[in-house]
Structures are given as C-alpha cells and as structure tokens.
N, C-alpha and C positions, 0 to 999 in steps of 0.2 A: 556422521556417516554410519549406516548400518550394514557394514561388511565385516566378516570374520577376517582374521589375519591371513588365512589362506586365500580368501577371495581378494583381499587387497593386493596380495602379491600377484595374483592372476591378472587383476585389472592393470597393475603397473606393467606387467609383461606385455599385455595386449596394447596398452598405450604406447609403449616403446616401439612396437611394430608400426604404429600409425604416425609416429613422430614426423615422418617425412612430409605429411600432408598439412602440418600445423601452420606453415607459412605459405600463403597463397602466392601464385605467380604475379597477379596484379592486386595490389593492396593499398589500403589507406591507413595512415598513421593516426592513432587516437591516444589521448592522455588518460591513463587510468590510475587507480590507487597503487598499482604495481609498476608504474612507469609507462613509457611509450611502447605501444604494441602495434603490430600490423594486422589489419583485418581485411577480409576479401572485399573487393569493390561492390559485388552484388551477391551477398550470401544467400544460399538457397536452403540450407538445412540449419535452422536456428533453434537453439534450445534456451529457454528462459528459466532461470533458477530463482527468480525474484518476481513478486506480484507486479511491481511497478514496471518491470521489463516486459512482461506479458501484456500489460495494459498499453504501454507505449507502442509495442509492435503491432497490436491490433488496431490502435488508433491511427497508425500511418499505413495500414493496408498490408501488413505481413502476418501470416498465420504460422506461429512457431510449431515445431514438431513435438516439443516437450515442455512441461511446466511443472511446478510444484503446487501442492495443495494450499488453499488459503487457511489462515489461522482458524481453528475451531471447526474445520470441515474436512471432508474426505475427497474433495474435488476443487475445482477452481471456484472463485467467489461468485455469488449469485448474480451480481451486477455484470460480470463478464459473460455470463451465459448468452445474453442477448446479442453479443458480438461474435459468437462462434458459428461457423458453418457446419457442414456435415463432417469435415475433417477436424476432429477434436485433438488437442495436444495430448500425448501420452503423459501420464503422471510419473515423474522420475524422482519423487521424494516429497517430503513435507518441509515445513519451515525449519530451517537450521539443520536439516538431516537429509542429505542428498544421497541418492542411490547411484553410485558411480557406474555400476554395471549397466543400469538402465540408460544412463546418459551415453555411455560408450556405444550401446547397441543402436542408438539412433544415428550414429556416424555424423555428428554435427560438423559444420564448417565455421560456426560461430556460437559462442556461449555467452549469454548475458547473465551476469551473476549479481548477487545482492551486495550492498555496501558492507564493509567490515567482514568480508569473507576471510576466514583464517588462511594464512599463507600455505599451510600444509595442503589444504583442499585446493587452493589456487594452483599449486605446483602440479598436482595430478590432473586437474581439469585442463590446464593450459597445454598439457602434452596431448590432449585429445583434439583441441581446437583453440584458436585465439579466444581468450576469456576476458571479458570486459567487466571490471569491478569499479563502480563509482567511488570517487574520493569524497567521503562524507565524514564529518567530525561533529559529534554531539547532535543535539536536536535543533533543527532549523525548519520553520514552516515553509520555506521556499526551496529546500534541498531537492524536492521532486522536480523542480524546473531544470536544474542543472543535470539531473539524472535523465530526464526526458531528452534533453539536447544531446547528451553523450550517447544514449542508446540509439537515437535517430541518426546520429553521425555514423555510428558503427554499422547501422543497417543501410547506409547510403541514401538516407531520405531526410536530410536536414531541413529542407524547405517544408516538408509535410509536418515535421516535428514543430517548427516555428508556427505553422498555421494552426496546429492543434492548441498550442499555448495561447495564441491570440484569441481563439474562439472562447477559451475559458475566461480570459481577462475581460472580454466583451460581455460575456454573460454575467460575471460578477459585478461589473460596473452597472449593468442594467438593474440588478437587484439592489445595489447600493443606493441608487436613486429612489427606489420605492421605500427602502428602509429609512432613508433620510427624511422622508415626508411623514413618517410615523413617529410617535413619541417613544415607543418601546424599542430599545436597542441593545440592552445588555443580554448576555447569553452565557450559559455554562453547559459543557458537554460532560455527561456522566455515563460511565460504563457500569451496568448493573450485572454483577456476578452472583453466583449462588451464595457466596459468603456475604454479599452486600454491595453497596455502591462505592465506586472510586471516581474521583474527579479527574478528568483528563487534562493534561498540560495545555497551556495556550500556545505552545511551540510546536504543535503537531501539524501534519498535512491538513486535516479536516478543519481544525480550529483556525489555521491560517487562512483557509478559504472563507470561513465565516467572517473573519476580520476584513478580508478583501471585499466581501459582499456588504460591508457596512455595519456589522454587529460588533459591539464592544465585548469581545469574548474575554473571559477571565477564568482563573482556576480557584477563585475564592481564597487565595493565599495558602492553599493546602498542599500544593505540589512543590517538592524540593527541586532546586535547580539541577538540571541534567537528568531528571526522572520523567518518565512518560505519564505517570499518574500518581495520585495520592495513595496513602494507605486506605484500607477499607474503612468507611465511615459507619458509625452506629446510626440507627434511625433517629436517635435523640439529637444528633448533630446535623440533621438534614437541613436545618434552617440556614446553614452556612452556604448552601448552594442555591438559595432563592435568587431569582433574576427575572428579567422580563420574559426570557425564553429559557426553557430547560429541555435540552436534547438528551433523550435517554436511549442508550445503545445496549443491546444484548448480543451475545455471540452464539448462544445455543438455546435449546428448549429449557434447560435448567435455569438459565438466566431469566428467560421469559416467565417461568413459574415463580421465581423469587421476586421479580418485579411486580407481578400481579398480587402476590401476598403483601408486598409493601404498600401497594396502593390502598389496601384496606385498613392500613394503620392510621391512627390519629395524627402521628407526626408527619406523614405524607400529606394528608388532607388539609393540614393547617398551612401549607406553603401558599404564599400569595400567587405564585405562578400557576398552581393548581386551580386556585379560585378563579383566575383569569382565563383558564382553559388554554394555556400556552405551553403545555407539556407535549413534546413531539417525540413519539417512539421512532427510532431509526435503526438501521441494520448495522450491528457492531462490526461485522466483517468489512463493510464499506467504510464506516466512519472512524474506526479505530485501528484498522490494519492495512487498508489499501492505499495505494498512491498511483498517480498517473493521470493523463488527460481524461480518460474515460471515467475514472473514479471521480475526478473533479466535477465533470458534467453531471454525474449521477447524484452527487451530494447537492449541487446547486439545484437540480430538479426537485429534490426533496425539500430544500429550503423554500423554493418557489411555491411548492404545494402548501407548505405550512403558512406562508404569508397570504395565500389566496383565501378570501372569505368563503 
C-alpha cells in the first residue's frame, strides 16, 4: 500500500463511517479465502484489484469502476483494451500495491481482490465493501477456472461465467484436433528479460492452456517446484529450451531489445526450432501475467495464428 501513516489513519476513519453499508440488504453468500461473506445480489459499483477479476467481469458483461495496472505497464493489459467501452476503469493501484484512498473514493459495493491478499489489506478493504478473495494455494494451471466461477458468482452471473469457460474449452479442443494431426507437438514458453531468458513453469495459466490445446508443454527441467520460472539462462544454455515450438514473451521495450540482440547470436541461430521457423513472439503481459476467459481466448487466438500456414 502506498499510504503514509497519517493517510492510513484517515482512510480507516472514513471506512468506519461507511461500515454500515458493507452488508447489503439482499445478499448472496460466497466462500472466499477469508471465509463465508455476503455480497449484494446485483452489485452496481464493482472495483477489481486483480487482472483476472477485471477479465472475468468484462467477459460476463460487467464494466468495473476501478482496476489495477498490468505487470510491466501503466494501465490495463493490451488485450483488455479491445473489451473496454468509453467508460474506462479508474486506476486504483499497481500489482501488489493498492491505493486505498482511490478505492474508497469510488464508493464500491463489491471488491474483487487477488489470491493471497494479505489479511491486513483485506481487513481494511472489507470495511469499505464485501471483498472477495479467491482461495488459491500454490501454482495450478486450472486455478483460474475456480477464480472465474467465484467472481461470476459474486457478480450474480454464474451462468455467464460457465458459458465463458465452455467457450474456452471448445476452442482449445478445436486446436487440439489440429495439433494432433501434426507431428510437432512439444513446446516451451520463455520470458525474455533484459538480463536474459527465463523458462516459464508448465503449471501456469498460459502453459495449461497450451497443454489443453494439445501441445506437450514442458519447462526443460529448469523450473523448481513451486516457482513460476527458472533462473536466468545464459545464451550458452539455450539448447536446453529447444522444442517443436518456442513461444517467446517480453514485457516491455527493454525485453524486446534484449531479444533482438539475442537473435543475432550464434547460440540462438543454432536452435532447431529457429531453423524450422517455429519461434513465436508473444505478448508477455498476456502470456505470463494475465488470467481469465478473455485472456484464454486471446492466447488461443495467437496459438491459432501460429499454427496457420
């Protein structure tokens, strides 16, 4: 949180004044990481503090009033832009750093928060409005599904949430049929940072989608259990990530520049996947940070484009 001690006290005082609106007259009970809570049947002033919550809300037809920035950016993720209308959400913080004053100013009647939200922050937020925190432990490529269902339930649109998940499953199954007909099926996802490449875990949202779409996704044995990615690799060790498909993600312009420099190196050009022209540049904000039905469709769109001749 980026509040001074004085500001935090002011926020706490203001929240106390609003405490009487925290429990709606007509409510639905949902199970969260902090137990059973009551949420309004038809929330009208929704604030999302998690990219997956913003994604889910938009996917089921709700435009939140507030959101946090995407990783490596100063606004929402690029893939989200296509789903925003004229009424854009106000930015109320960055990843892991919520501006409580900005949240309070929006007078939310429902807050959708990220997994593993610290209890101290939860206590403050829940005094502003019912705050939904998903119960997520460790890395699980399917955790986003339970998060989508929880957020959809809290928003009173469970049927729309299930429909969004079914659309993703149908699209992945369609791609899996195409991949099964081809000989090349192994894949590695690498995030290229200014310091060098890191292999992403096969237990992430995006790698789980690649697996569902029929690719034998792996982390080259370089990612420790419970970690999202490997240590930075030297260019001399790039041969460890050779596969039928190599998806290369960057988060910003510095990563793009580092990747372009690497492509000129002999170590990169010697990779079999480079020789077969199956290196696919992808958006790191989408492939290594995002979750939700809209993100899933966007990733499958890029996979579809890569498979197309």
